[in-house]
BARO-144590 format. One line per 10 residues: number of its first residue (from 1); their letters; for each residue x, y, z of N, C-alpha, C, O. Coordinates in pm, whole numbers, padded with zeros to 5 digits. Atoms other than C-alpha are relative to their C-alpha. Last residue first. Layout:
% BARO-144590
NUM	a	X/Y/Z/X/Y/Z/X/Y/Z/X/Y/Z  ...;
This chain:
% BARO-144590
296	xxxxxxxxxx	00001/-00163/00013/-02934/00548/03970/-00028/00089/00143/-00030/00212/00140  00144/-00084/-00012/-02849/00232/04093/-00005/00119/-00072/00101/00181/-00087  00060/00034/-00149/-02511/00103/03973/-00111/00081/-00033/-00136/00152/-00131  00123/-00112/00018/-02418/-00060/03625/-00024/00009/00133/-00040/-00091/00204  00146/00012/-00054/-02106/-00291/03665/-00060/00150/00002/-00003/00257/00021  00064/00066/00072/-01776/-00278/03518/-00162/-00089/-00020/-00216/-00175/-00089  00072/-00040/00079/-01703/00039/03659/-00045/-00134/-00089/-00121/-00111/-00183  00123/-00085/-00078/-01629/-00104/04007/-00073/00035/-00168/-00188/-00004/-00190  00128/00134/00013/-01343/-00346/03831/-00171/00041/00015/-00269/-00016/-00033  -00012/00063/-00133/-01166/-00011/03756/-00115/-00087/-00010/-00222/-00077/-00070;
286	xxxxxxxxxx	00123/-00004/-00102/-01150/00086/03388/00052/-00078/00153/00146/-00156/00169  -00060/-00082/-00087/-00852/00122/03115/-00127/00037/00142/-00143/00150/00190  -00100/00020/-00002/-00933/-00183/02902/00101/00097/00103/00212/00068/00147  -00082/-00127/00113/-01257/-00148/02972/00149/-00052/00022/00185/-00120/00119  -00039/-00140/-00098/-01457/-00292/03311/00069/00086/-00106/00081/00208/-00089  00086/-00115/00031/-01598/-00548/03077/00020/00126/00031/-00025/00226/-00024  -00063/-00123/-00107/-01292/-00709/03006/-00153/00077/00031/-00181/00173/-00040  -00102/00028/-00043/-01344/-01027/02795/00066/00056/00109/00154/00011/00182  -00032/00141/-00052/-01700/-01104/02737/00121/00009/00051/00137/-00070/00144  00085/00028/-00133/-01797/-00720/02733/00024/-00130/00014/-00001/-00155/00132;
276	xxxxxxxxxx	-00035/-00064/-00161/-01497/-00612/02548/-00069/-00039/00118/-00029/-00042/00234  -00128/00072/-00051/-01519/-00898/02278/00029/00087/00144/00073/00044/00251  -00004/00104/-00023/-01896/-00758/02201/00132/-00068/00055/00106/-00139/00152  00061/00010/-00136/-01817/-00443/02187/-00016/-00108/00060/00026/-00122/00175  -00061/-00020/-00066/-01522/-00492/01923/-00087/00013/00125/-00032/-00016/00231  -00118/00133/-00060/-01705/-00730/01731/00037/00056/00106/00014/-00008/00208  00090/00122/-00056/-02026/-00486/01696/00123/-00068/00068/00139/-00078/00190  00011/-00015/-00112/-01753/-00202/01611/-00090/-00033/00081/-00106/00026/00188  -00111/00002/-00055/-01622/-00411/01316/-00017/00048/00151/00040/-00014/00241  -00031/00103/-00099/-01940/-00482/01201/00068/-00014/00115/00040/-00070/00221;
266	xxxxxxxxxx	00113/-00012/-00058/-02024/-00119/01081/00036/-00159/00122/00041/-00164/00245  -00134/-00068/-00110/-01687/-00168/00863/-00080/00006/00143/-00012/-00017/00243  00021/00081/-00084/-01964/-00394/00632/00125/00039/00123/00181/-00043/00196  00112/00001/-00079/-02109/-00168/00413/00077/-00068/00101/00025/-00026/00203  00024/-00069/-00167/-01740/-00082/00378/-00125/00003/00004/-00158/00105/00065  00063/-00058/00057/-01649/-00436/00199/-00048/00144/00088/-00066/00135/00209  00120/00040/-00003/-01384/-00596/00414/-00046/00120/-00082/00024/00221/-00093  00038/00163/00009/-01019/-00653/00369/-00125/-00001/-00006/-00164/-00103/-00063  -00113/00033/00070/-00876/-00250/00302/-00041/-00146/-00002/-00002/-00194/-00108  00089/00049/00133/-01239/-00160/00412/00078/-00054/-00086/00035/-00099/-00192;
256	xxxxxxxxxx	00077/00150/-00003/-01105/-00251/00788/-00041/00015/-00172/-00068/-00089/-00231  -00036/00098/00038/-00830/-00003/00789/-00091/-00093/-00044/-00053/-00173/-00129  -00027/-00048/00139/-01063/00294/00817/00070/-00110/-00047/00025/-00149/-00155  00110/-00030/00124/-01301/00081/01112/00101/00040/-00148/00084/-00032/-00246  00075/00204/00054/-00981/-00043/01275/-00084/00041/-00103/-00058/00033/-00223  -00135/-00005/00093/-00804/00393/01266/-00039/-00162/00002/00020/-00219/-00090  -00040/-00110/00120/-01115/00513/01419/00070/-00068/-00066/00015/-00084/-00175  00092/00060/00153/-01157/00192/01664/-00005/00122/-00109/-00030/00065/-00215  00011/00130/00016/-00850/00295/01814/-00090/-00060/-00126/-00077/-00095/-00243  -00105/-00011/00098/-00880/00653/01804/00052/-00102/-00039/00118/-00094/-00142;
246	xxxxxxxxxx	00099/-00076/00152/-01243/00657/01963/00158/-00014/-00097/00142/-00024/-00218  00082/00098/00088/-01036/00385/02237/-00056/00053/-00129/-00058/-00016/-00231  -00081/00075/00034/-00759/00661/02344/-00055/-00145/-00093/00000/-00202/-00187  -00090/-00043/00123/-01002/00919/02328/00103/-00056/-00021/00171/-00006/-00111  00159/-00015/00094/-01268/00702/02574/00079/00103/-00110/00011/00104/-00212  -00025/00138/00033/-00922/00680/02794/-00094/-00053/-00140/-00062/-00133/-00228  -00176/-00001/00071/-00888/01030/02835/00022/-00188/-00091/00086/-00242/-00182  00026/-00106/00103/-01266/01062/02949/00122/-00049/-00123/00118/-00084/-00241  -00106/-00033/00013/-01265/00762/03192/-00017/00113/-00135/-00090/00077/-00227  -00060/-00103/-00111/-01590/00727/03361/00124/00037/-00074/00142/00154/-00042;
236	xxxxxxxxxx	00131/-00063/00004/-01662/00346/03153/00048/00162/00115/00122/00139/00212  00018/-00024/-00174/-01339/00258/03092/-00123/00113/00002/-00139/00228/-00040  -00126/-00067/-00093/-01164/00256/02721/-00042/-00049/00186/00035/-00096/00270  -00155/00041/00037/-01368/00001/02531/00070/00027/00060/00149/-00056/00105  -00013/00118/-00107/-01720/00047/02751/00196/-00060/-00062/00281/-00126/-00002  -00049/-00017/-00163/-01682/00418/02653/00040/-00093/00044/00135/-00091/00123  -00134/-00051/-00067/-01578/00347/02284/00014/00042/00162/00117/00058/00229  -00128/00095/00034/-01855/00092/02226/00129/00069/00025/00222/00006/00076  00009/00097/-00108/-02093/00338/02400/00093/-00097/-00029/00164/-00131/00065  -00020/-00072/-00105/-01982/00639/02113/-00033/-00133/00121/00082/-00157/00159;
226	xxxxxxxxxx	-00171/-00023/-00027/-02033/00385/01854/00054/00093/00123/00142/00036/00189  -00038/00120/-00017/-02390/00286/01965/00159/-00029/-00009/00232/-00102/00057  00012/00034/-00125/-02494/00620/02002/00058/-00165/00036/00083/-00209/00148  -00085/-00088/-00098/-02345/00754/01701/-00001/-00047/00136/00099/-00044/00208  -00125/00082/00021/-02557/00473/01508/00097/00098/00119/00125/00048/00227  00011/00133/-00098/-02855/00607/01723/00155/-00085/-00092/00224/-00169/-00035  -00037/00044/-00134/-02825/00950/01638/00025/-00151/00074/00072/-00183/00183  -00156/00003/-00007/-02768/01000/01249/00021/-00057/00193/00114/-00121/00242  -00002/00140/-00063/-03142/00949/01220/00165/-00040/00019/00212/-00154/00027  00058/00066/-00087/-03218/01321/01165/00038/-00131/00062/00033/-00139/00184;
216	xxxxxxxxxx	00111/00067/00044/-02919/01388/00964/-00084/-00012/00070/-00024/-00062/00166  00110/00042/-00140/-02596/01598/00978/-00114/-00087/-00060/-00118/-00106/-00181  00143/-00051/00010/-02326/01629/00741/-00092/-00045/00125/-00076/-00123/00219  00128/00107/00043/-02056/01413/00732/-00105/00042/00004/-00198/-00037/-00006  -00057/00084/00047/-01751/01705/00718/-00086/-00113/-00035/-00079/-00150/-00153  -00079/-00066/00153/-01932/02032/00769/00049/-00112/-00033/00018/-00116/-00152  00081/-00014/00099/-02129/01863/01066/00060/00046/-00173/00026/00007/-00285  -00024/00089/00124/-01817/01751/01264/-00144/-00005/-00134/-00154/-00084/-00228  -00095/-00016/00073/-01829/02050/01486/00054/-00058/-00140/00116/-00012/-00236  00011/-00132/00060/-02225/02096/01534/00179/-00001/-00066/00200/00044/-00178;
206	xxxxxxxxxx	00049/-00041/00132/-02237/01799/01628/-00025/00036/-00071/-00082/-00009/-00171  -00024/00088/00078/-01967/01730/01904/-00065/00019/-00170/-00003/00024/-00276  -00130/-00019/00035/-02050/02046/02031/00070/-00052/-00106/00121/00002/-00204  00010/-00106/00054/-02412/01942/02085/00120/00059/-00076/00105/00081/-00196  00041/00091/00122/-02295/01622/02226/-00030/00115/-00109/00026/00104/-00218  -00115/00048/00015/-02093/01859/02505/-00069/-00107/-00164/00001/-00119/-00264  -00065/-00145/00052/-02413/02087/02561/00106/-00067/-00100/00110/-00032/-00218  00115/-00002/00101/-02631/01725/02624/00102/00124/-00081/00120/00116/-00203  -00026/00088/00081/-02361/01623/02844/-00060/00024/-00144/-00022/-00022/-00252  -00149/00003/00028/-02336/01931/03049/-00003/-00122/-00088/00100/-00107/-00153;
196	xxxxxxxxxx	-00035/-00184/00080/-02725/01948/03074/00119/-00004/-00054/00117/00001/-00177  00118/-00017/00092/-02768/01590/03209/00078/00132/-00148/00143/00150/-00250  -00053/00103/00035/-02492/01630/03473/-00050/-00017/-00170/00020/00011/-00268  -00138/-00103/00048/-02633/01955/03601/00111/-00123/-00120/00189/-00087/-00208  00030/-00166/00089/-02949/01817/03620/00074/00025/-00095/00070/00035/-00218  00019/00077/00134/-02782/01474/03802/-00066/00071/-00188/-00054/00044/-00308  -00113/00031/00048/-02608/01692/04030/-00022/-00088/-00152/00041/-00099/-00257  -00056/-00110/00054/-02927/01866/04094/00110/-00037/-00080/00127/00011/-00192  00069/-00057/00102/-03078/01543/04195/00041/00148/-00059/-00034/00170/-00155  -00048/00153/00103/-02808/01405/04369/-00042/00058/-00075/00030/00106/-00163;
186	xxxxxxxxxx	00137/00011/00099/-02829/01741/04632/00031/-00048/-00145/00092/00016/-00230  -00007/00014/00168/-02490/01716/04815/-00142/-00023/-00055/-00175/-00142/-00057  00036/-00095/00047/-02481/01809/05191/-00025/00039/-00156/-00047/00149/-00207  -00058/-00144/-00001/-02281/01569/05302/-00019/00115/-00054/00072/00189/-00091  -00039/00030/-00125/-02529/01276/05394/00136/00132/00048/00166/00182/00156  00081/-00088/-00091/-02698/01378/05048/00054/00007/00156/00014/00106/00216  -00014/-00142/00062/-02368/01263/04875/-00091/00046/00096/-00044/00102/00195  -00126/-00074/-00077/-02365/00937/05129/00006/00149/-00044/00028/00235/00041  00033/-00044/-00204/-02718/00841/05027/00113/00048/00047/00095/00139/00128  00124/-00101/-00020/-02663/00880/04665/00006/00060/00121/00025/00171/00171;
176	xxxxxxxxxx	00086/-00002/-00102/-02326/00670/04661/-00099/00101/00018/-00056/00197/00082  -00024/00079/-00083/-02087/00640/04403/-00098/-00057/00113/-00108/-00175/00146  -00022/00161/00110/-02247/00803/04113/00028/-00097/00137/-00058/-00180/00169  00144/00088/00026/-02333/01060/04372/-00020/-00128/-00066/-00092/-00225/-00046  00032/00049/-00150/-01973/01127/04504/-00160/-00061/-00055/-00200/-00177/-00037  -00052/00162/-00041/-01880/01145/04124/-00053/-00014/00126/-00117/-00119/00122  00096/00075/00025/-02153/01469/04120/00093/-00199/-00039/00039/-00309/-00056  00160/00037/-00042/-01992/01575/04418/-00059/-00037/-00095/-00151/-00108/-00052  00000/00111/-00088/-01619/01579/04278/-00154/-00054/00104/-00175/-00161/00160  -00037/00111/00100/-01733/01752/03956/00072/-00085/00128/00079/-00204/00098;
166	xxxxxxxxxx	00118/00013/00062/-01897/02056/04173/00032/-00154/-00093/-00068/-00216/-00130  00119/00044/-00149/-01620/02076/04416/-00129/-00086/-00067/-00182/-00190/-00027  00104/-00059/-00053/-01371/02104/04151/-00029/-00010/00062/00049/-00074/00134  -00115/-00083/-00059/-00982/01931/04078/-00180/00130/00074/-00164/00212/00165  -00139/00012/-00135/-01043/01601/03945/-00012/00105/00104/00014/00072/00220  00042/00178/-00127/-01392/01562/03783/00086/00007/00092/00068/-00018/00211  00155/-00002/-00071/-01354/01960/03615/-00067/-00142/00106/-00147/-00151/00199  -00005/-00134/-00129/-00991/01940/03531/-00149/00003/00089/-00171/-00010/00209  -00027/00058/-00103/-01124/01602/03330/00087/00061/00124/00113/00007/00231  00068/00119/-00105/-01373/01742/03188/00070/-00066/00092/00025/-00107/00198;
156	xxxxxxxxxx	00079/-00081/-00103/-01158/02057/03066/-00079/-00055/00074/-00106/-00008/00185  -00058/-00068/-00132/-00894/01810/02937/-00060/00084/00076/-00017/00099/00191  -00039/00075/-00108/-01147/01615/02737/00071/00061/00130/00034/00055/00248  00100/00010/-00066/-01298/01958/02591/00045/-00169/00107/00013/-00180/00226  -00002/-00143/-00083/-00976/02087/02454/-00109/-00069/00138/-00085/-00069/00259  -00068/00000/-00125/-00877/01734/02317/-00030/00092/00089/00005/00072/00205  00009/00131/-00074/-01207/01695/02111/00112/-00020/00132/00085/-00068/00242  00146/-00002/-00098/-01247/02078/02002/00037/-00143/00108/00049/-00137/00231  -00031/-00097/-00128/-00864/02024/01863/-00116/00017/00111/-00102/00003/00232  -00067/00025/-00075/-00962/01722/01663/00085/00100/00144/00133/00073/00254;
146	xxxxxxxxxx	00005/00157/-00064/-01230/01802/01529/00049/-00025/00103/-00003/-00026/00214  00080/-00041/-00124/-01134/02146/01462/-00066/-00094/00049/-00107/-00074/00163  -00083/-00051/-00132/-00833/02043/01279/-00075/00054/00134/-00036/00079/00248  -00069/00090/-00059/-00996/01829/01062/00029/00031/00118/00018/-00031/00224  00112/00058/-00081/-01201/02098/00955/00047/-00116/00051/-00040/-00163/00124  -00031/-00064/-00078/-00896/02193/00727/-00056/00048/00143/-00007/00128/00223  00065/-00113/-00031/-00995/01928/00522/00048/00052/00099/00086/-00027/00185  00077/00031/-00106/-00754/01650/00414/-00020/00159/00030/00063/00249/00018  00097/-00148/00027/-00514/01554/00121/-00110/-00004/00127/-00146/-00113/00171  00122/00034/-00064/-00237/01317/00136/-00080/00155/00002/-00048/00274/-00004;
136	xxxxxxxxxx	00089/00101/00107/00070/01313/-00029/-00135/-00015/00010/-00198/-00081/-00073  -00064/00129/00069/00308/01388/00253/-00093/-00076/-00101/-00110/-00197/-00111  -00097/00046/-00118/00053/01646/00375/00066/-00164/-00034/00009/-00273/-00038  -00067/00069/00039/-00143/01860/00173/00098/-00057/00109/00158/00005/00198  -00129/00026/-00089/-00425/02088/00368/00072/-00159/-00066/00013/-00264/-00041  -00045/00056/-00054/-00785/02132/00163/00197/00025/00032/00267/00089/-00047  -00129/-00013/-00043/-00975/02375/00050/00017/-00135/00055/-00081/-00198/00094  -00132/00020/00078/-01285/02286/-00183/00164/-00003/00053/00254/-00060/-00008  -00008/00124/00006/-01552/02263/00079/00109/-00053/-00074/00169/-00158/-00050  00115/00084/00037/-01446/02542/00235/-00070/-00106/-00068/-00087/-00181/00028;
126	xxxxxxxxxx	-00046/00022/00152/-01169/02765/00444/-00177/-00053/-00043/-00280/-00025/00019  -00123/-00085/00029/-01196/02760/00873/-00028/-00028/-00228/-00058/-00140/-00268  -00060/-00140/-00074/-01521/02709/01025/00103/00055/-00068/00109/00178/-00082  -00106/00045/-00047/-01704/02496/00694/00083/00125/00124/00101/00242/00090  -00105/-00081/00106/-02023/02613/00662/00107/-00078/00075/00099/-00131/00186  -00047/-00096/-00007/-02293/02332/00795/00147/00078/-00048/00234/00011/-00105  -00155/-00072/-00040/-02495/02068/00701/00041/00161/00025/-00028/00256/-00011  -00076/-00153/-00053/-02809/01918/00627/00128/-00010/00024/00193/-00114/00032  -00091/-00070/-00077/-02969/01643/00488/00031/00087/-00011/00019/00153/-00114  -00087/-00053/00061/-03330/01594/00432/00119/00024/00075/00119/00070/00190;
116	xxxxxxxxxx	-00090/00111/00022/-03580/01349/00577/00146/00082/-00047/00247/00011/-00039  -00003/00050/00074/-03766/01641/00762/00094/-00115/-00021/00165/-00155/00071  -00060/-00019/00110/-03666/01912/00982/-00067/-00112/-00111/-00091/-00036/-00205  -00010/-00180/-00006/-03943/01955/01245/00105/00012/-00103/00090/00120/-00161  00086/-00104/00014/-04106/01623/01197/00029/00110/-00046/-00026/00170/-00139  00078/00058/00125/-03810/01397/01173/-00103/00103/-00067/-00095/00153/-00179  -00058/-00045/00091/-03672/01548/01462/-00018/-00036/-00190/00022/00011/-00297  00002/-00130/00012/-03906/01462/01665/00028/00008/-00089/-00052/-00009/-00181  00082/-00006/00023/-03903/01093/01562/-00040/00159/-00022/-00089/00206/-00124  -00029/00052/00119/-03545/01067/01676/-00129/00073/-00099/-00100/00166/-00173;
106	xxxxxxxxxx	-00080/-00150/00104/-03636/01270/01963/00042/-00041/-00117/00068/00055/-00190  00076/-00125/-00018/-03890/00987/02055/00061/00142/-00046/00012/00231/-00116  00136/00035/00090/-03688/00695/01952/-00084/00128/00020/-00093/00188/-00087  -00055/-00037/00138/-03401/00840/02174/-00094/00000/-00118/-00111/00099/-00190  -00010/-00148/00002/-03639/00889/02480/00088/-00002/-00134/00061/00088/-00214  00096/-00045/00086/-03700/00511/02408/-00018/00152/00010/-00113/00197/-00053  00006/00040/00125/-03352/00416/02466/-00154/00062/-00050/-00165/00116/-00160  -00063/-00097/00068/-03300/00623/02757/-00027/-00014/-00144/-00032/00077/-00227  00016/-00132/00045/-03614/00482/02915/00030/00065/-00068/-00044/00142/-00129  00125/00011/00093/-03500/00112/02859/-00029/00120/-00007/-00002/00164/-00119;
96	xxxxxxxxxx	-00020/00030/00142/-03209/00204/02996/-00059/00001/-00103/-00037/00050/-00214  -00050/-00084/00031/-03358/00348/03325/00039/-00005/-00154/-00005/00076/-00235  00126/-00094/00069/-03579/00075/03341/00086/00118/-00067/00075/00142/-00187  00076/00056/00149/-03298/-00184/03356/-00108/00114/-00020/-00135/00142/-00137  -00078/-00042/00154/-03073/00069/03577/-00104/-00062/-00130/-00131/-00010/-00238  -00095/00101/00003/-03347/00038/03920/00062/00021/-00184/-00008/00056/-00278  00046/00149/00050/-03702/00168/03927/00120/-00123/-00049/00106/-00235/-00098  -00029/00138/-00133/-03597/00439/04177/-00039/-00137/-00070/-00048/-00243/-00008  -00132/-00006/-00091/-03508/00711/03898/00002/-00115/00056/00092/-00197/00037  -00030/00226/00003/-03811/00587/03687/00101/00042/00032/00178/-00001/-00053;
86	xxxxxxxxxx	00128/00083/-00065/-03972/00969/03737/-00003/-00146/00030/-00078/-00222/00091  00044/00009/-00171/-03652/01133/03728/-00113/-00063/00046/-00135/-00095/00163  -00109/00048/-00093/-03584/01052/03368/-00024/-00034/00154/-00037/-00140/00215  00008/00133/00071/-03896/01179/03191/00093/-00115/00123/00054/-00194/00209  00170/00063/00021/-03975/01535/03316/-00010/-00149/-00015/-00118/-00201/00014  00130/-00047/-00096/-03652/01664/03501/-00149/-00067/-00046/-00235/-00110/00031  -00033/00136/-00159/-03372/01387/03302/-00133/00103/00071/-00232/00033/00093  00013/00148/00016/-03576/01516/02925/00050/-00074/00169/-00005/-00168/00225  00148/00013/-00018/-03580/01905/03055/-00040/-00166/-00007/-00114/-00217/00077  00097/-00081/-00149/-03245/01929/03144/-00127/-00053/00015/-00173/-00119/00109;
76	xxxxxxxxxx	-00044/00099/-00053/-03105/01735/02796/-00044/00062/00117/-00162/00030/00103  00095/00112/-00004/-03340/01968/02643/00043/-00107/00074/-00043/-00182/00121  00154/-00004/-00071/-03182/02295/02805/-00100/-00170/-00018/-00171/-00225/00066  -00011/00013/-00148/-02852/02166/02694/-00107/00011/00016/-00170/-00094/00010  -00049/00146/-00040/-02943/02129/02312/-00018/-00055/00132/-00087/-00152/00164  00125/00097/00053/-03076/02481/02285/-00010/-00176/00079/-00073/-00232/00169  00032/00007/-00152/-02740/02611/02494/-00159/-00061/-00009/-00220/-00116/00083  -00029/00050/-00113/-02547/02426/02235/-00116/00031/00113/-00162/-00054/00189  00042/00135/00044/-02784/02529/01908/00088/-00077/00159/00019/-00162/00216  00134/00034/-00010/-02736/02877/02050/-00056/-00140/00024/-00125/-00180/00118;
66	xxxxxxxxxx	00012/-00045/-00110/-02362/02913/02063/-00167/-00045/00040/-00192/-00121/00134  -00034/00147/-00095/-02338/02695/01738/-00017/00010/00119/-00040/-00095/00180  00144/00102/00068/-02599/02972/01539/00035/-00111/00103/-00046/-00175/00169  00077/-00029/-00137/-02326/03271/01754/-00129/-00147/-00034/-00205/-00185/00056  -00024/-00017/-00146/-02053/03153/01572/-00058/-00011/00099/-00032/-00070/00204  -00087/00130/-00066/-02183/03070/01258/00034/-00016/00125/-00006/-00112/00191  -00154/00037/00011/-02334/03420/01246/-00023/-00149/00028/-00104/-00195/00108  -00096/-00067/-00074/-02744/03395/01241/00158/-00016/-00037/00188/-00104/-00118  00071/-00139/-00021/-03034/03374/01008/00106/00044/00060/00138/00161/00038  00045/-00069/00038/-02906/03051/00813/-00064/00149/-00027/-00101/00211/-00126;
56	xxxxxxxxxx	-00087/-00052/00057/-02713/02935/01090/-00007/00071/-00129/00086/00147/-00159  00022/-00122/-00077/-03012/02872/01290/00137/00097/-00117/00138/00216/-00149  00122/-00102/-00023/-03118/02597/01127/00030/00127/-00019/-00016/00203/-00104  -00013/00000/00188/-02766/02388/01046/-00141/00130/-00011/-00135/00227/-00087  -00097/-00081/00056/-02684/02485/01412/-00024/00045/-00129/-00001/00152/-00186  00052/-00065/-00071/-03029/02305/01554/00119/00131/-00074/00074/00240/-00110  00143/-00060/00063/-02979/02037/01311/-00021/00117/00042/-00077/00180/-00047  -00026/-00042/00162/-02618/01976/01448/-00122/00035/-00107/-00102/00094/-00213  -00035/-00076/00015/-02736/02007/01762/00092/00037/-00110/00147/00142/-00142  00053/-00110/-00024/-02962/01820/01754/00055/00089/-00009/-00009/00184/-00054;
46	xxxxxxxxxx	00079/-00071/00092/-02800/01553/01640/-00060/00115/-00020/-00067/00172/-00129  -00074/-00045/00119/-02511/01527/01879/-00086/00049/-00112/-00060/00154/-00171  00015/-00151/-00063/-02815/01517/02171/00101/00038/-00114/00072/00145/-00168  00062/-00095/00019/-02927/01212/01996/00027/00169/-00021/-00011/00257/-00098  00004/-00014/00154/-02643/01004/02004/-00086/00127/-00068/-00052/00206/-00156  -00117/-00067/00002/-02690/01050/02396/00047/00029/-00142/00083/00145/-00166  00021/-00083/00088/-02964/00904/02419/00086/00069/-00055/00059/00122/-00163  00030/00058/00122/-02868/00549/02518/-00063/00159/-00089/-00091/00157/-00209  00119/-00126/00102/-02789/00755/02822/00029/-00076/-00104/00149/-00078/-00131  00009/-00048/00124/-02593/00492/03062/-00116/00027/-00080/-00221/-00036/-00089;
36	xxxxxxxxxx	00080/00111/00130/-02625/00445/03415/00081/00062/-00127/00164/00153/-00122  00009/00165/00024/-02389/00537/03733/-00125/-00079/-00124/-00161/-00196/-00134  00089/00049/-00049/-02524/00875/03801/00026/-00157/00009/-00050/-00242/00055  00037/-00112/-00111/-02259/01154/03812/-00126/-00097/00034/-00189/-00069/00136  -00088/-00070/-00132/-01982/01019/03655/-00096/00031/00101/-00065/00059/00217  -00026/00114/-00098/-02202/00748/03438/00049/00095/00092/00005/00073/00205  00140/00033/-00029/-02359/01088/03247/00052/-00116/00145/00021/-00098/00262  00027/-00084/-00114/-02023/01235/03195/-00159/-00053/00111/-00198/-00028/00225  -00020/00048/-00107/-01942/00908/03069/00013/00159/00107/00063/00179/00218  00015/00123/-00135/-02153/00882/02872/00099/00021/00104/00074/-00027/00215;
26	xxxxxxxxxx	00091/00001/-00024/-02098/01205/02673/-00074/-00053/00085/-00153/00001/00163  -00047/-00082/-00087/-01717/01187/02641/-00182/00017/00102/-00192/00025/00224  -00058/00066/-00118/-01793/00892/02450/-00013/00078/00115/-00058/00030/00219  00112/00061/-00087/-01973/01097/02181/00015/-00049/00170/-00047/-00014/00271  00072/-00121/-00054/-01655/01302/02154/-00124/-00048/00066/-00159/-00026/00181  -00038/-00096/-00074/-01467/01016/02141/-00054/00132/00047/-00034/00187/00155  00020/00082/-00090/-01654/00876/01812/00047/00020/00199/-00051/00003/00271  00153/00007/00024/-01617/01196/01619/-00023/-00101/00152/-00038/-00061/00267  00022/-00097/-00099/-01210/01188/01749/-00199/00032/00011/-00258/00063/00115  -00039/00045/-00111/-01195/00857/01619/-00052/00115/00097/-00121/00105/00198;
16	xxxxxxxxxx	00140/00056/-00005/-01418/00943/01297/00048/-00043/00128/-00045/-00095/00190  00111/-00096/00015/-01133/01240/01222/-00144/-00105/00060/-00245/-00042/00093  -00021/-00110/-00075/-00822/01033/01321/-00161/00084/-00001/-00217/00105/00106  -00020/00084/-00075/-00929/00700/01130/00004/00092/00112/-00063/00061/00210  00149/00035/-00005/-00986/00925/00804/-00012/-00095/00149/-00130/-00130/00146  00079/-00097/-00028/-00624/01082/00893/-00154/-00005/00002/-00223/00072/00069  -00036/-00104/-00111/-00436/00763/00904/-00142/00116/00042/-00237/00099/00119  00101/00107/-00067/-00647/00597/00570/-00001/00048/00145/-00106/00075/00204  00100/-00104/-00006/-00517/00952/00423/-00081/-00097/00081/-00180/-00061/00143  -00026/-00123/-00067/-00121/00817/00592/-00186/00095/-00050/-00215/00198/00011;
6	xxxxxx	-00031/00048/-00144/-00129/00480/00466/-00070/00109/00045/-00189/00095/00071  00106/00056/00027/-00257/00617/00056/-00043/-00052/00220/-00150/-00050/00281  00127/-00106/00016/00020/00828/00079/-00122/-00038/00104/-00160/00006/00212  00047/-00093/-00082/00238/00566/00158/-00107/00097/00080/-00164/00112/00189  -00084/-00136/-00030/00170/00343/-00079/-00008/00107/00089/-00111/00172/00106  00082/-00142/00003/00018/00014/00019/00035/00093/-00015/00058/00142/00095;
């Protein structure tokens, strides 16, 4: 295989790996605060891209993205307060089923609001014909935005959960709601903040990749599967591990088309997920406690 082709595959894997990692980070935020898995996370990325696409026709791009983030974050807060809190005491299985149901509702609502058309956003730098050449490989300047935003998000969240009182309070709620309450922490408030933050970050991911991959009302479920695969593979709750796992999965998918038809590349993700669940449920970098879901 020519070196420039190998480099092109590497860049493609880097792009998709960063996208998967960004979605996985949203899973980890919810897990760190509640101990559950939110399968509606992919829909937040879809909503962010769709909101921004609609608003960009009337507002400057930066302002459209900011408003899309706020709207999506508020959507996450509303979903938690109106639906998820009502079944919070029903156990993990009920919570998982509820998030799956909410993802379907959000997807159908997006279909009614935006229709079946594929939408996109303007490139943050340059345009659709702009490209950067490196060692014979060509790629869009938007790649730098995808990778840069993902890296910045991981760094900010790592610092947030490790060094801020609110981040530590959210992690405390995940470990023990009763213990957190005895320490003066309001678990319900922490969960609402976690869903708001997770939805907002999902919106950022949806906006930053929309110029490259476009957006559509039905992309959320696919992103949720990939995001959960990456989160589980790296270790639930660990955002740095999610980046490593996301890049690995992105590279694996990118190079897999050399050996299998492109239509089957999603099978690679499913195989990775099954292997992780069977061999090491806690993930490559996760603790043993992360291998089992906790009560909300």
